Steps between C-alpha positions, in 0.01 A plus 500: 500500500645826394410849643594825331414861611241621254358825635439742784165638540450857634151611589402862452226738483662671203617239250558769222741682721679178601526392129644835403749495790640151411500557127656855514720502803622131484481446135286184527300394195130439469393142488173534301459131420404434856176708489386279212517200750305660772186321629267795602192316640654302777491763793771750396411761236750743618737688272849346469812626310764243419869606468814312468885534491501216240548242775267574788174671485325750735126466518354845602149421613214707620465435879166310566407419862195295397651223282496261808130556530422444142727195444434334845875484562683598821805657344451811278795546264396846400474656852864558570667328199721188482796334353448222252692197380446271197524127539484210267319276743247676713358171643851408645518855631165463677617173646812683643293764658276237661804302628613827661160578654451808286142580405434647172207646286450311159366773270549272189490688173310811621700795377715388200398253231690170561663606835422280779567724811542437877578758757630455866670711766873492585591501867464869526164517319611602157295356220674251273365376162609170327360448161522247214411581143298243316476480115 
């Protein structure tokens, strides 16, 4: 099972200002193909900008405190933001979490077409995402 850092998600009440900052000040590039893969009807219709340095992405998402209520999930990944890793075997990773007594929320493919996503907390309460992309 391989894990790689995929993106960091920052939540904001002003996605346009965040997008401008990261593109103009840090010279990151837009990642427009990501918007084409968004699933809008699964509990998070918020505005998102995707930028990248060519390797790692930043997802600049509109803060939404009601996602947990709409999805029935305990962990809300767009309340404070999160760090995300991509895996090639999410079933094996879930097993690792279970073996270590770490509970997680299984969102399935709720936000991006073909992405199976789980969210959990690190020991300090930071939200961590692990996802696998399915064809």
